[in-house]
C-alpha atoms as a printed R data frame, in Angstrom:
    type eleno elety resid chain resno      x       y       z
1   ATOM     1    CA   UNK     A     1  0.000   0.000   0.000
2   ATOM     2    CA   UNK     A     2  1.284   3.476  -0.858
3   ATOM     3    CA   UNK     A     3  0.425   6.616   1.057
4   ATOM     4    CA   UNK     A     4  1.422  10.222   0.465
5   ATOM     5    CA   UNK     A     5  4.155  10.021   3.074
6   ATOM     6    CA   UNK     A     6  5.180   6.421   3.695
7   ATOM     7    CA   UNK     A     7  5.638   3.653   1.128
8   ATOM     8    CA   UNK     A     8  5.268   0.170   2.627
9   ATOM     9    CA   UNK     A     9  6.654  -2.918   0.953
10  ATOM    10    CA   UNK     A    10  4.422  -5.753   2.137
11  ATOM    11    CA   UNK     A    11  5.431  -8.744   4.245
12  ATOM    12    CA   UNK     A    12  8.890  -9.393   2.824
13  ATOM    13    CA   UNK     A    13 11.811  -7.690   4.461
14  ATOM    14    CA   UNK     A    14 12.848  -4.641   2.514
15  ATOM    15    CA   UNK     A    15 16.400  -3.472   1.895
16  ATOM    16    CA   UNK     A    16 16.983   0.038   0.590
17  ATOM    17    CA   UNK     A    17 20.302   0.694  -1.144
18  ATOM    18    CA   UNK     A    18 21.486   4.307  -1.336
19  ATOM    19    CA   UNK     A    19 23.693   4.579  -4.414
20  ATOM    20    CA   UNK     A    20 23.276   2.793  -7.723
21  ATOM    21    CA   UNK     A    21 26.878   2.262  -8.820
22  ATOM    22    CA   UNK     A    22 28.472  -1.191  -9.211
23  ATOM    23    CA   UNK     A    23 28.824  -1.754  -5.448
24  ATOM    24    CA   UNK     A    24 25.178  -0.861  -4.781
25  ATOM    25    CA   UNK     A    25 23.815  -2.904  -7.670
26  ATOM    26    CA   UNK     A    26 25.782  -6.028  -6.774
27  ATOM    27    CA   UNK     A    27 24.719  -5.684  -3.135
28  ATOM    28    CA   UNK     A    28 21.105  -5.355  -4.304
29  ATOM    29    CA   UNK     A    29 21.376  -8.513  -6.401
30  ATOM    30    CA   UNK     A    30 22.975 -10.423  -3.522
31  ATOM    31    CA   UNK     A    31 20.101  -9.374  -1.228
32  ATOM    32    CA   UNK     A    32 17.453 -10.312  -3.805
33  ATOM    33    CA   UNK     A    33 18.968 -13.774  -3.941
34  ATOM    34    CA   UNK     A    34 18.305 -13.993  -0.192
35  ATOM    35    CA   UNK     A    35 14.614 -13.256  -0.823
36  ATOM    36    CA   UNK     A    36 14.435  -9.593   0.212
37  ATOM    37    CA   UNK     A    37 12.584  -6.894  -1.653
38  ATOM    38    CA   UNK     A    38 15.255  -4.408  -2.718
39  ATOM    39    CA   UNK     A    39 15.082  -0.788  -3.883
40  ATOM    40    CA   UNK     A    40 18.084   1.124  -5.207
41  ATOM    41    CA   UNK     A    41 17.983   4.939  -5.403
42  ATOM    42    CA   UNK     A    42 20.546   7.216  -6.984
43  ATOM    43    CA   UNK     A    43 20.539  10.955  -7.593
44  ATOM    44    CA   UNK     A    44 22.138  10.611 -11.030
45  ATOM    45    CA   UNK     A    45 21.302   9.025 -14.356
46  ATOM    46    CA   UNK     A    46 21.850   5.379 -15.316
47  ATOM    47    CA   UNK     A    47 24.345   4.331 -16.543
48  ATOM    48    CA   UNK     A    48 26.905   6.714 -15.075
49  ATOM    49    CA   UNK     A    49 30.627   7.213 -15.477
50  ATOM    50    CA   UNK     A    50 33.323   8.018 -12.924
51  ATOM    51    CA   UNK     A    51 37.063   7.755 -12.468
52  ATOM    52    CA   UNK     A    52 37.830   4.073 -12.050
53  ATOM    53    CA   UNK     A    53 40.746   1.756 -12.812
54  ATOM    54    CA   UNK     A    54 38.225  -0.467 -14.617
55  ATOM    55    CA   UNK     A    55 40.001  -3.752 -13.982
56  ATOM    56    CA   UNK     A    56 38.160  -6.567 -12.202
57  ATOM    57    CA   UNK     A    57 40.549  -9.021 -10.571
58  ATOM    58    CA   UNK     A    58 39.888 -12.788 -10.688
59  ATOM    59    CA   UNK     A    59 38.382 -12.872  -7.191
60  ATOM    60    CA   UNK     A    60 35.876 -10.178  -8.148
61  ATOM    61    CA   UNK     A    61 34.781 -12.104 -11.242
62  ATOM    62    CA   UNK     A    62 34.399 -15.260  -9.143
63  ATOM    63    CA   UNK     A    63 32.209 -13.365  -6.661
64  ATOM    64    CA   UNK     A    64 29.960 -12.129  -9.479
65  ATOM    65    CA   UNK     A    65 29.611 -15.665 -10.814
66  ATOM    66    CA   UNK     A    66 28.632 -16.994  -7.385
67  ATOM    67    CA   UNK     A    67 25.886 -14.350  -7.340
68  ATOM    68    CA   UNK     A    68 24.621 -15.431 -10.750
69  ATOM    69    CA   UNK     A    69 25.933 -12.334 -12.560
70  ATOM    70    CA   UNK     A    70 27.428 -13.032 -15.983
71  ATOM    71    CA   UNK     A    71 29.375 -10.205 -17.600
72  ATOM    72    CA   UNK     A    72 29.755 -10.198 -21.376
73  ATOM    73    CA   UNK     A    73 33.536 -10.353 -21.929
74  ATOM    74    CA   UNK     A    74 33.044  -9.310 -25.557
75  ATOM    75    CA   UNK     A    75 32.381  -5.799 -24.249
76  ATOM    76    CA   UNK     A    76 35.673  -5.747 -22.390
77  ATOM    77    CA   UNK     A    77 39.151  -7.252 -22.614
78  ATOM    78    CA   UNK     A    78 40.697  -9.998 -20.523
79  ATOM    79    CA   UNK     A    79 44.074  -9.466 -18.874
80  ATOM    80    CA   UNK     A    80 46.283 -12.187 -17.469
81  ATOM    81    CA   UNK     A    81 48.376 -10.488 -14.817
82  ATOM    82    CA   UNK     A    82 50.193  -7.376 -13.611
83  ATOM    83    CA   UNK     A    83 53.313  -5.716 -14.972
84  ATOM    84    CA   UNK     A    84 55.488  -3.202 -13.035
85  ATOM    85    CA   UNK     A    85 57.569  -0.908 -15.223
86  ATOM    86    CA   UNK     A    86 60.046   1.823 -14.388
87  ATOM    87    CA   UNK     A    87 62.541   3.663 -16.565
88  ATOM    88    CA   UNK     A    88 64.997   0.750 -16.529
89  ATOM    89    CA   UNK     A    89 63.232  -2.490 -15.683
90  ATOM    90    CA   UNK     A    90 60.067  -4.511 -16.289
91  ATOM    91    CA   UNK     A    91 58.717  -7.171 -13.910
92  ATOM    92    CA   UNK     A    92 55.557  -9.138 -14.624
93  ATOM    93    CA   UNK     A    93 53.503 -11.948 -13.106
94  ATOM    94    CA   UNK     A    94 50.446 -13.825 -14.314
95  ATOM    95    CA   UNK     A    95 47.430 -14.760 -12.205
96  ATOM    96    CA   UNK     A    96 47.574 -18.380 -11.001
97  ATOM    97    CA   UNK     A    97 44.214 -19.752 -12.180
98  ATOM    98    CA   UNK     A    98 42.083 -17.368 -14.200
99  ATOM    99    CA   UNK     A    99 42.204 -13.993 -15.914
100 ATOM   100    CA   UNK     A   100 40.877 -10.602 -14.896
101 ATOM   101    CA   UNK     A   101 38.591  -8.442 -17.020
102 ATOM   102    CA   UNK     A   102 39.056  -4.834 -18.099
103 ATOM   103    CA   UNK     A   103 35.835  -3.010 -18.983
104 ATOM   104    CA   UNK     A   104 34.805   0.613 -19.341
105 ATOM   105    CA   UNK     A   105 33.037   1.647 -16.160
106 ATOM   106    CA   UNK     A   106 29.955   2.840 -18.042
107 ATOM   107    CA   UNK     A   107 29.772  -0.516 -19.886
108 ATOM   108    CA   UNK     A   108 30.087  -2.451 -16.620
109 ATOM   109    CA   UNK     A   109 27.382  -0.268 -15.081
110 ATOM   110    CA   UNK     A   110 25.046  -0.946 -18.008
111 ATOM   111    CA   UNK     A   111 25.550  -4.706 -17.686
112 ATOM   112    CA   UNK     A   112 24.967  -4.646 -13.927
113 ATOM   113    CA   UNK     A   113 21.797  -2.565 -14.381
114 ATOM   114    CA   UNK     A   114 20.491  -5.200 -16.766
115 ATOM   115    CA   UNK     A   115 21.328  -7.947 -14.286
116 ATOM   116    CA   UNK     A   116 19.622  -6.073 -11.429
117 ATOM   117    CA   UNK     A   117 16.471  -5.664 -13.510
118 ATOM   118    CA   UNK     A   118 16.491  -9.390 -14.303
119 ATOM   119    CA   UNK     A   119 16.730 -10.184 -10.583
120 ATOM   120    CA   UNK     A   120 13.750  -7.924  -9.808
121 ATOM   121    CA   UNK     A   121 15.537  -5.028  -8.117
122 ATOM   122    CA   UNK     A   122 13.468  -1.828  -8.101
123 ATOM   123    CA   UNK     A   123 15.628   1.038  -9.330
124 ATOM   124    CA   UNK     A   124 15.040   4.773  -8.932
125 ATOM   125    CA   UNK     A   125 17.342   7.065 -10.911
126 ATOM   126    CA   UNK     A   126 17.441  10.845 -10.504
127 ATOM   127    CA   UNK     A   127 16.052  10.216  -7.011
128 ATOM   128    CA   UNK     A   128 18.376  11.637  -4.370
129 ATOM   129    CA   UNK     A   129 18.068  10.383  -0.809
130 ATOM   130    CA   UNK     A   130 17.822  13.439   1.418
131 ATOM   131    CA   UNK     A   131 17.897  11.941   4.922
132 ATOM   132    CA   UNK     A   132 17.636   8.843   7.073
133 ATOM   133    CA   UNK     A   133 15.662   8.157  10.217
134 ATOM   134    CA   UNK     A   134 14.856   4.989  12.116
135 ATOM   135    CA   UNK     A   135 13.984   2.402   9.446
136 ATOM   136    CA   UNK     A   136 13.021   5.150   7.005
137 ATOM   137    CA   UNK     A   137 14.665   6.734   3.981
138 ATOM   138    CA   UNK     A   138 13.624  10.225   2.879
139 ATOM   139    CA   UNK     A   139 13.207  10.926  -0.822
140 ATOM   140    CA   UNK     A   140 12.350  14.594  -0.574
141 ATOM   141    CA   UNK     A   141  8.837  14.746   0.894
142 ATOM   142    CA   UNK     A   142  8.322  10.977   0.601
143 ATOM   143    CA   UNK     A   143  9.529   8.396   3.060
144 ATOM   144    CA   UNK     A   144 10.266   4.741   2.357
145 ATOM   145    CA   UNK     A   145 10.230   2.209   5.172
146 ATOM   146    CA   UNK     A   146 13.126  -0.237   5.170
147 ATOM   147    CA   UNK     A   147 14.222  -3.086   7.393
148 ATOM   148    CA   UNK     A   148 17.824  -2.626   6.245
149 ATOM   149    CA   UNK     A   149 19.552   0.407   4.763
150 ATOM   150    CA   UNK     A   150 22.722   0.030   2.716
151 ATOM   151    CA   UNK     A   151 25.021   2.988   2.062
152 ATOM   152    CA   UNK     A   152 26.716   2.454  -1.299
153 ATOM   153    CA   UNK     A   153 27.067   6.144  -2.082
154 ATOM   154    CA   UNK     A   154 30.812   6.367  -2.550
155 ATOM   155    CA   UNK     A   155 33.834   7.914  -0.890
156 ATOM   156    CA   UNK     A   156 31.943  11.057   0.201
157 ATOM   157    CA   UNK     A   157 29.008   9.015   1.511
158 ATOM   158    CA   UNK     A   158 26.170  10.975   3.081
159 ATOM   159    CA   UNK     A   159 24.879   7.792   4.694
160 ATOM   160    CA   UNK     A   160 28.228   7.512   6.478
161 ATOM   161    CA   UNK     A   161 27.809  11.070   7.787
162 ATOM   162    CA   UNK     A   162 24.134  10.724   8.731
163 ATOM   163    CA   UNK     A   163 24.848   7.620  10.819
164 ATOM   164    CA   UNK     A   164 27.994   9.010  12.471
165 ATOM   165    CA   UNK     A   165 30.123   6.211  11.007
166 ATOM   166    CA   UNK     A   166 32.552   8.815   9.672
167 ATOM   167    CA   UNK     A   167 33.795   9.536  13.210
168 ATOM   168    CA   UNK     A   168 37.415   8.523  13.646
169 ATOM   169    CA   UNK     A   169 37.927   8.486   9.883
170 ATOM   170    CA   UNK     A   170 41.591   7.816   9.086
171 ATOM   171    CA   UNK     A   171 42.594   8.577   5.514
172 ATOM   172    CA   UNK     A   172 45.741   9.340   3.512
173 ATOM   173    CA   UNK     A   173 44.537  10.665   0.190
174 ATOM   174    CA   UNK     A   174 45.931  10.857  -3.309
175 ATOM   175    CA   UNK     A   175 44.367  11.955  -6.591
176 ATOM   176    CA   UNK     A   176 43.389   9.915  -9.625
177 ATOM   177    CA   UNK     A   177 42.486  11.099 -13.125
178 ATOM   178    CA   UNK     A   178 41.427   8.868 -16.012
179 ATOM   179    CA   UNK     A   179 41.216   9.093 -19.811
180 ATOM   180    CA   UNK     A   180 40.509   6.520 -22.534
181 ATOM   181    CA   UNK     A   181 42.502   6.408 -25.757
182 ATOM   182    CA   UNK     A   182 41.680   4.809 -29.108
183 ATOM   183    CA   UNK     A   183 44.570   2.393 -29.224
184 ATOM   184    CA   UNK     A   184 44.724  -1.385 -29.520
185 ATOM   185    CA   UNK     A   185 46.100  -2.753 -26.225
186 ATOM   186    CA   UNK     A   186 49.802  -3.593 -26.605
187 ATOM   187    CA   UNK     A   187 49.805  -5.997 -23.664
188 ATOM   188    CA   UNK     A   188 47.543  -8.612 -22.071
189 ATOM   189    CA   UNK     A   189 48.597  -7.290 -18.655
190 ATOM   190    CA   UNK     A   190 47.527  -4.365 -16.526
191 ATOM   191    CA   UNK     A   191 50.619  -2.163 -16.468
192 ATOM   192    CA   UNK     A   192 51.695  -0.060 -13.501
193 ATOM   193    CA   UNK     A   193 54.348   2.465 -14.566
194 ATOM   194    CA   UNK     A   194 56.456   4.118 -11.862
195 ATOM   195    CA   UNK     A   195 58.244   7.468 -11.781
196 ATOM   196    CA   UNK     A   196 59.315   9.891  -9.053
197 ATOM   197    CA   UNK     A   197 56.285  12.057  -9.794
198 ATOM   198    CA   UNK     A   198 53.363   9.624 -10.157
199 ATOM   199    CA   UNK     A   199 52.178   6.190 -11.191
200 ATOM   200    CA   UNK     A   200 50.407   5.458 -14.448
201 ATOM   201    CA   UNK     A   201 47.916   2.606 -14.494
202 ATOM   202    CA   UNK     A   202 47.163   1.156 -17.967
203 ATOM   203    CA   UNK     A   203 44.149  -1.163 -18.352
204 ATOM   204    CA   UNK     A   204 43.009  -2.748 -21.619
205 ATOM   205    CA   UNK     A   205 39.243  -2.124 -21.678
206 ATOM   206    CA   UNK     A   206 38.348  -3.363 -25.178
207 ATOM   207    CA   UNK     A   207 40.092  -4.553 -28.313
208 ATOM   208    CA   UNK     A   208 40.431  -0.940 -29.458
209 ATOM   209    CA   UNK     A   209 40.805   1.116 -26.251
210 ATOM   210    CA   UNK     A   210 43.002   1.453 -23.202
211 ATOM   211    CA   UNK     A   211 42.218   3.273 -19.985
212 ATOM   212    CA   UNK     A   212 44.999   5.447 -18.554
213 ATOM   213    CA   UNK     A   213 44.882   6.538 -14.906
214 ATOM   214    CA   UNK     A   214 47.420   8.822 -13.260
215 ATOM   215    CA   UNK     A   215 47.836   8.482  -9.478
216 ATOM   216    CA   UNK     A   216 49.716  11.129  -7.514
217 ATOM   217    CA   UNK     A   217 49.677  13.477  -4.547
218 ATOM   218    CA   UNK     A   218 49.310  16.470  -6.866
219 ATOM   219    CA   UNK     A   219 45.646  17.485  -7.330
220 ATOM   220    CA   UNK     A   220 46.592  19.423 -10.481
221 ATOM   221    CA   UNK     A   221 48.410  16.619 -12.328
222 ATOM   222    CA   UNK     A   222 46.237  15.435 -15.216
223 ATOM   223    CA   UNK     A   223 46.751  12.488 -17.560
224 ATOM   224    CA   UNK     A   224 48.159  14.383 -20.546
225 ATOM   225    CA   UNK     A   225 50.599  16.341 -18.378
226 ATOM   226    CA   UNK     A   226 51.649  13.155 -16.572
227 ATOM   227    CA   UNK     A   227 52.493  11.348 -19.810
228 ATOM   228    CA   UNK     A   228 55.671  13.460 -20.120
229 ATOM   229    CA   UNK     A   229 57.072  11.443 -17.201
230 ATOM   230    CA   UNK     A   230 56.341   8.157 -19.030
231 ATOM   231    CA   UNK     A   231 57.888   8.342 -22.508
232 ATOM   232    CA   UNK     A   232 57.361   4.597 -23.077
233 ATOM   233    CA   UNK     A   233 53.613   4.981 -22.721
234 ATOM   234    CA   UNK     A   234 53.559   8.179 -24.762
235 ATOM   235    CA   UNK     A   235 55.315   6.344 -27.591
236 ATOM   236    CA   UNK     A   236 52.877   3.426 -27.353
237 ATOM   237    CA   UNK     A   237 49.893   5.754 -27.612
238 ATOM   238    CA   UNK     A   238 51.457   7.310 -30.695
239 ATOM   239    CA   UNK     A   239 49.256  10.389 -30.744
240 ATOM   240    CA   UNK     A   240 46.028   8.413 -30.236
241 ATOM   241    CA   UNK     A   241 42.860  10.412 -29.662
242 ATOM   242    CA   UNK     A   242 41.144  10.393 -26.279
243 ATOM   243    CA   UNK     A   243 37.542   9.185 -26.401
244 ATOM   244    CA   UNK     A   244 36.199  10.092 -22.981
245 ATOM   245    CA   UNK     A   245 35.924  13.050 -20.685
246 ATOM   246    CA   UNK     A   246 38.720  13.152 -18.111
247 ATOM   247    CA   UNK     A   247 37.328  12.049 -14.765
248 ATOM   248    CA   UNK     A   248 38.922  12.645 -11.391
249 ATOM   249    CA   UNK     A   249 38.525  11.267  -7.891
250 ATOM   250    CA   UNK     A   250 40.313  11.020  -4.589
251 ATOM   251    CA   UNK     A   251 41.840   7.708  -3.625
252 ATOM   252    CA   UNK     A   252 43.822   6.349  -0.722
253 ATOM   253    CA   UNK     A   253 43.790   4.080   2.290
254 ATOM   254    CA   UNK     A   254 40.706   5.034   4.282
255 ATOM   255    CA   UNK     A   255 39.600   2.917   7.228
256 ATOM   256    CA   UNK     A   256 36.548   3.244   9.470
257 ATOM   257    CA   UNK     A   257 36.199   2.057  13.041
258 ATOM   258    CA   UNK     A   258 32.897   0.412  12.097
259 ATOM   259    CA   UNK     A   259 30.943  -0.152   8.871
260 ATOM   260    CA   UNK     A   260 27.518  -0.649  10.444
261 ATOM   261    CA   UNK     A   261 25.214   1.007  12.961
262 ATOM   262    CA   UNK     A   262 21.797  -0.304  13.923
263 ATOM   263    CA   UNK     A   263 20.209  -1.595  10.694
264 ATOM   264    CA   UNK     A   264 22.489   0.482   8.447
265 ATOM   265    CA   UNK     A   265 25.583  -0.912   6.715
266 ATOM   266    CA   UNK     A   266 28.137   0.602   4.359
267 ATOM   267    CA   UNK     A   267 29.677  -1.053   1.306
268 ATOM   268    CA   UNK     A   268 32.237  -0.203  -1.374
269 ATOM   269    CA   UNK     A   269 34.070   3.108  -1.095
270 ATOM   270    CA   UNK     A   270 31.474   4.326   1.423
271 ATOM   271    CA   UNK     A   271 32.816   1.691   3.822
272 ATOM   272    CA   UNK     A   272 36.451   2.714   3.437
273 ATOM   273    CA   UNK     A   273 38.889   2.123   0.621
274 ATOM   274    CA   UNK     A   274 42.351   1.005  -0.335
275 ATOM   275    CA   UNK     A   275 44.509   3.045  -2.674
276 ATOM   276    CA   UNK     A   276 43.695   2.538  -6.355
277 ATOM   277    CA   UNK     A   277 47.253   1.355  -6.983
278 ATOM   278    CA   UNK     A   278 46.149  -2.117  -5.776
279 ATOM   279    CA   UNK     A   279 43.416  -2.438  -8.438
280 ATOM   280    CA   UNK     A   280 41.197  -3.933  -5.724
281 ATOM   281    CA   UNK     A   281 38.291  -1.458  -5.637
282 ATOM   282    CA   UNK     A   282 35.649  -3.277  -7.707
283 ATOM   283    CA   UNK     A   283 36.635  -6.784  -6.641
284 ATOM   284    CA   UNK     A   284 36.620  -5.843  -2.962
285 ATOM   285    CA   UNK     A   285 33.142  -4.307  -3.258
286 ATOM   286    CA   UNK     A   286 31.746  -7.422  -4.950
287 ATOM   287    CA   UNK     A   287 33.093  -9.700  -2.218
288 ATOM   288    CA   UNK     A   288 31.714  -7.340   0.420
289 ATOM   289    CA   UNK     A   289 28.293  -7.662  -1.216
290 ATOM   290    CA   UNK     A   290 28.374 -11.428  -0.719
291 ATOM   291    CA   UNK     A   291 29.328 -11.050   2.937
292 ATOM   292    CA   UNK     A   292 26.688  -8.373   3.548
293 ATOM   293    CA   UNK     A   293 23.859 -10.444   2.077
294 ATOM   294    CA   UNK     A   294 24.876 -13.449   4.152
295 ATOM   295    CA   UNK     A   295 24.997 -11.345   7.327
296 ATOM   296    CA   UNK     A   296 21.577  -9.823   6.683
297 ATOM   297    CA   UNK     A   297 20.129 -13.271   5.968
298 ATOM   298    CA   UNK     A   298 21.426 -14.227   9.425
299 ATOM   299    CA   UNK     A   299 20.178 -10.914  10.876
300 ATOM   300    CA   UNK     A   300 23.632  -9.991  12.173
301 ATOM   301    CA   UNK     A   301 25.484  -6.977  10.818
302 ATOM   302    CA   UNK     A   302 28.188  -7.762  13.361
303 ATOM   303    CA   UNK     A   303 29.037 -10.738  11.136
304 ATOM   304    CA   UNK     A   304 29.400  -8.345   8.217
305 ATOM   305    CA   UNK     A   305 31.704  -6.121  10.229
306 ATOM   306    CA   UNK     A   306 34.020  -9.037  10.940
307 ATOM   307    CA   UNK     A   307 33.946 -10.226   7.329
308 ATOM   308    CA   UNK     A   308 34.607  -6.693   6.077
309 ATOM   309    CA   UNK     A   309 37.774  -6.407   8.204
310 ATOM   310    CA   UNK     A   310 38.962  -9.780   6.977
311 ATOM   311    CA   UNK     A   311 38.357  -8.888   3.324
312 ATOM   312    CA   UNK     A   312 40.134  -5.543   3.474
313 ATOM   313    CA   UNK     A   313 43.203  -6.786   5.394
314 ATOM   314    CA   UNK     A   314 45.076  -8.338   2.484
315 ATOM   315    CA   UNK     A   315 44.325  -5.397   0.175
316 ATOM   316    CA   UNK     A   316 45.429  -2.958   2.874
317 ATOM   317    CA   UNK     A   317 48.755  -4.745   3.331
318 ATOM   318    CA   UNK     A   318 49.421  -4.627  -0.413
319 ATOM   319    CA   UNK     A   319 48.430  -0.944  -0.580
320 ATOM   320    CA   UNK     A   320 50.862  -0.031   2.194
321 ATOM   321    CA   UNK     A   321 53.685  -1.914   0.484
322 ATOM   322    CA   UNK     A   322 53.076  -0.180  -2.850
323 ATOM   323    CA   UNK     A   323 52.732   3.266  -1.293
324 ATOM   324    CA   UNK     A   324 56.053   2.733   0.465
325 ATOM   325    CA   UNK     A   325 57.578   2.374  -3.010
326 ATOM   326    CA   UNK     A   326 55.818   5.547  -4.118
327 ATOM   327    CA   UNK     A   327 57.476   7.541  -1.350
328 ATOM   328    CA   UNK     A   328 60.952   6.054  -1.833
329 ATOM   329    CA   UNK     A   329 62.040   6.098  -5.496
330 ATOM   330    CA   UNK     A   330 65.382   4.383  -4.862
331 ATOM   331    CA   UNK     A   331 63.655   1.517  -3.054
332 ATOM   332    CA   UNK     A   332 61.120   1.382  -5.896
333 ATOM   333    CA   UNK     A   333 63.889   0.823  -8.442
334 ATOM   334    CA   UNK     A   334 65.497  -1.891  -6.332
335 ATOM   335    CA   UNK     A   335 62.204  -3.722  -5.752
336 ATOM   336    CA   UNK     A   336 61.190  -3.730  -9.419
337 ATOM   337    CA   UNK     A   337 64.684  -4.932 -10.355
338 ATOM   338    CA   UNK     A   338 64.506  -7.705  -7.749
339 ATOM   339    CA   UNK     A   339 61.081  -8.856  -8.968
340 ATOM   340    CA   UNK     A   340 62.365  -8.880 -12.541
341 ATOM   341    CA   UNK     A   341 65.410 -10.929 -11.515
342 ATOM   342    CA   UNK     A   342 63.351 -13.514  -9.613
343 ATOM   343    CA   UNK     A   343 59.871 -13.581 -11.201
344 ATOM   344    CA   UNK     A   344 58.708 -16.442  -8.972
345 ATOM   345    CA   UNK     A   345 58.648 -14.003  -6.040
346 ATOM   346    CA   UNK     A   346 56.367 -11.658  -7.973
347 ATOM   347    CA   UNK     A   347 54.119 -14.567  -9.026
348 ATOM   348    CA   UNK     A   348 53.746 -15.690  -5.418
349 ATOM   349    CA   UNK     A   349 53.033 -12.168  -4.185
350 ATOM   350    CA   UNK     A   350 50.401 -11.678  -6.904
351 ATOM   351    CA   UNK     A   351 48.865 -15.055  -6.065
352 ATOM   352    CA   UNK     A   352 48.601 -13.919  -2.442
353 ATOM   353    CA   UNK     A   353 47.065 -10.623  -3.549
354 ATOM   354    CA   UNK     A   354 44.251 -12.482  -5.318
355 ATOM   355    CA   UNK     A   355 43.789 -14.977  -2.476
356 ATOM   356    CA   UNK     A   356 45.351 -18.120  -3.951
357 ATOM   357    CA   UNK     A   357 48.192 -18.827  -1.531
358 ATOM   358    CA   UNK     A   358 48.497 -18.790   2.239
359 ATOM   359    CA   UNK     A   359 49.909 -15.969   4.364
360 ATOM   360    CA   UNK     A   360 52.865 -18.255   5.182
361 ATOM   361    CA   UNK     A   361 53.763 -18.546   1.493
362 ATOM   362    CA   UNK     A   362 53.455 -14.785   1.151
363 ATOM   363    CA   UNK     A   363 55.731 -14.307   4.148
364 ATOM   364    CA   UNK     A   364 58.303 -16.645   2.580
365 ATOM   365    CA   UNK     A   365 58.215 -14.732  -0.711
366 ATOM   366    CA   UNK     A   366 58.477 -11.407   1.120
367 ATOM   367    CA   UNK     A   367 61.436 -12.667   3.132
368 ATOM   368    CA   UNK     A   368 63.184 -13.724  -0.074
369 ATOM   369    CA   UNK     A   369 62.538 -10.276  -1.549
370 ATOM   370    CA   UNK     A   370 63.986  -8.710   1.599
371 ATOM   371    CA   UNK     A   371 67.155 -10.802   1.258
372 ATOM   372    CA   UNK     A   372 67.550  -9.708  -2.358
373 ATOM   373    CA   UNK     A   373 67.203  -6.056  -1.369
374 ATOM   374    CA   UNK     A   374 69.703  -6.509   1.451
375 ATOM   375    CA   UNK     A   375 72.168  -8.155  -0.917
376 ATOM   376    CA   UNK     A   376 71.799  -5.288  -3.386
377 ATOM   377    CA   UNK     A   377 73.088  -2.917  -0.683
378 ATOM   378    CA   UNK     A   378 76.437  -4.720  -0.748
379 ATOM   379    CA   UNK     A   379 76.769  -5.286  -4.460
């Protein structure tokens, strides 16, 4: 029954998702699979675009498959591993069992919207959420009752602020800007290029386009200006035209004391983030969606809080390691050289990053890397 002020959703439990990006849509699908009625509201238009590395790691693809979401790989481009490149050296490692998928963010969003519709998610675009109260979401003058409220509204989440979950926020921020170029991918890897000024993240997103993201601590450094620091990439692009508007966003390691309060939970960048250098953003959000749906099915957001900490730990460790290289160029050169000299170390570290080997194996690989770096001091 609908009234002028309060919209009721019948006998099924109702989950209301604030934010209709990939994290919100996948969470909505996961909750539908648990039998809940789900509404997603977003203040923008569908599909939408934003700054995003646009690579989905193998674990993220596996999570989507477990939720019954099939992406069309013909609208993207598979990649088989990660490549670190500096001015002198290249080190690369392939994923142990399956490939990742690069896909334009707007294309991914369109596919996820279609999947959400097929699962029966109710979607409201151009419908900003203006406030929250106990088990109610305000859409201007209207109110929607909800048993569970999910904040999937990004890094600057209003849900996070309204619920007080932003207290104790700890963040070290950098800046990311992204452009797409008409250029056939020259590699089946995601490339991370290093310089003293920034990192450049190259993702193949189709058979005819690459996405280029610059990551730095300079809010004014844009992609075209950054390319001067990466002559190898500039030569590869060969004067290719850009085919998208340049999009920017903040990135960084951002951790919250808690990701839930009462019947409200946060997911994706709203729930904290790891620096984009890890490439974990989308995959982490998709795995969080699984954990959130399971916790709500068991009526325990405390379970989600524990799962969220467990999921972010490995990504956070990798982010800290990579940001240490960003701040110490000489160490960066030595690490990339060491990984190039002993590629098995890089393969094992990448396998750990995507969850395919134990922490003990990662510790062994890290110890071996440490010995190589120590030896280089005396060579």
